[in-house]
C-alpha positions as CSV (number, residue, x, y, z in Angstrom):
1,M,-23.5,6.9,-18.1
2,S,-20.0,6.5,-16.8
3,K,-19.3,4.7,-13.6
4,L,-17.0,6.5,-11.0
5,R,-14.1,4.6,-9.9
6,K,-13.7,3.6,-6.3
7,Y,-10.0,4.1,-5.4
8,W,-8.9,1.2,-2.9
9,F,-6.2,3.5,-1.5
10,P,-6.7,7.2,-1.3
11,A,-4.0,9.6,-1.8
12,K,-2.5,11.3,1.4
13,Q,-3.5,14.9,1.9
14,Y,0.1,15.9,2.6
15,G,3.1,14.5,0.9
16,W,3.4,11.7,-1.7
17,G,1.7,8.2,-1.6
18,W,-1.2,6.7,-0.4
19,G,-3.2,6.5,3.0
20,F,-5.1,4.1,4.7
21,P,-7.5,1.9,2.7
22,A,-11.1,3.2,1.7
23,T,-12.5,-0.1,0.8
24,W,-12.7,-3.9,2.1
25,Q,-10.6,-4.8,-0.9
26,G,-7.7,-2.2,0.1
27,W,-8.1,-3.4,3.9
28,A,-8.0,-7.3,2.6
29,V,-4.5,-6.5,0.8
30,L,-3.2,-4.7,3.7
31,V,-4.1,-7.2,6.5
32,G,-2.8,-10.0,4.0
33,Y,0.4,-8.1,3.7
34,L,0.8,-7.8,7.5
35,L,-0.1,-11.6,8.1
36,L,2.5,-12.5,5.5
37,L,5.1,-10.3,7.3
38,V,4.4,-12.0,10.6
39,A,4.2,-15.4,9.3
40,G,7.4,-15.4,7.6
41,F,9.5,-14.2,10.4
42,P,9.5,-17.5,12.3
43,L,9.4,-19.5,8.9
44,I,12.0,-17.8,7.4
45,A,14.2,-15.3,9.6
46,L,14.4,-17.6,12.5
47,K,14.9,-21.1,10.6
48,V,16.6,-20.2,7.4
49,N,18.4,-16.8,7.4
50,V,17.6,-13.4,8.1
51,I,18.9,-12.2,4.8
52,F,16.3,-14.3,3.0
53,Y,13.6,-12.7,5.3
54,V,15.0,-9.3,4.1
55,V,14.6,-10.5,0.6
56,Y,11.0,-11.8,1.4
57,V,9.9,-8.4,2.9
58,D,11.3,-6.6,-0.1
59,I,9.2,-8.9,-2.5
60,L,6.1,-8.5,-0.4
61,S,6.6,-4.7,-0.2
62,T,7.2,-4.5,-3.8
63,I,3.9,-6.2,-4.6
64,L,2.0,-4.1,-2.0
65,V,3.4,-0.9,-4.1
66,I,2.4,-2.3,-7.3
67,I,-1.2,-3.1,-5.8
68,C,-1.5,0.6,-4.5
69,W,-0.1,1.9,-7.8
70,C,-2.8,0.1,-9.7
71,T,-5.8,0.5,-7.5
72,G,-4.9,3.6,-5.8
73,E,-5.7,7.4,-6.6
74,P,-2.8,8.8,-8.7
75,T,0.1,10.2,-6.9
76,R,1.6,13.6,-6.8
77,W,3.2,15.5,-4.2
78,R,0.1,17.2,-2.1
79,W,0.2,20.5,0.3
80,G,-3.1,19.5,1.9
81,K,-6.1,21.8,1.0
82,R,-4.2,24.5,-0.9
83,D,-4.4,22.0,-3.8
84,D,-8.2,22.5,-4.0
85,E,-8.0,26.3,-3.6
86,H,-6.5,26.5,-7.1
87,L,-9.0,24.7,-9.0
């Protein structure tokens, strides 16, 4: 018997990419990302340099996209319910 995979991040109904998390693991990743963004602002942007904060945000965002890619539903351009009508 095969076990169905539960995606952390379901695909959006319209467009390309992922929607809000569907599991507690997805929510933990998203909350952790947001907390690191907020915590980094006073520690990096205000004390060091805004350029370093932009690099920090780029790195965090890249990590978030990689996690979404690995644990989320496969991406493709979606046009809503019309996709299901053709099946």
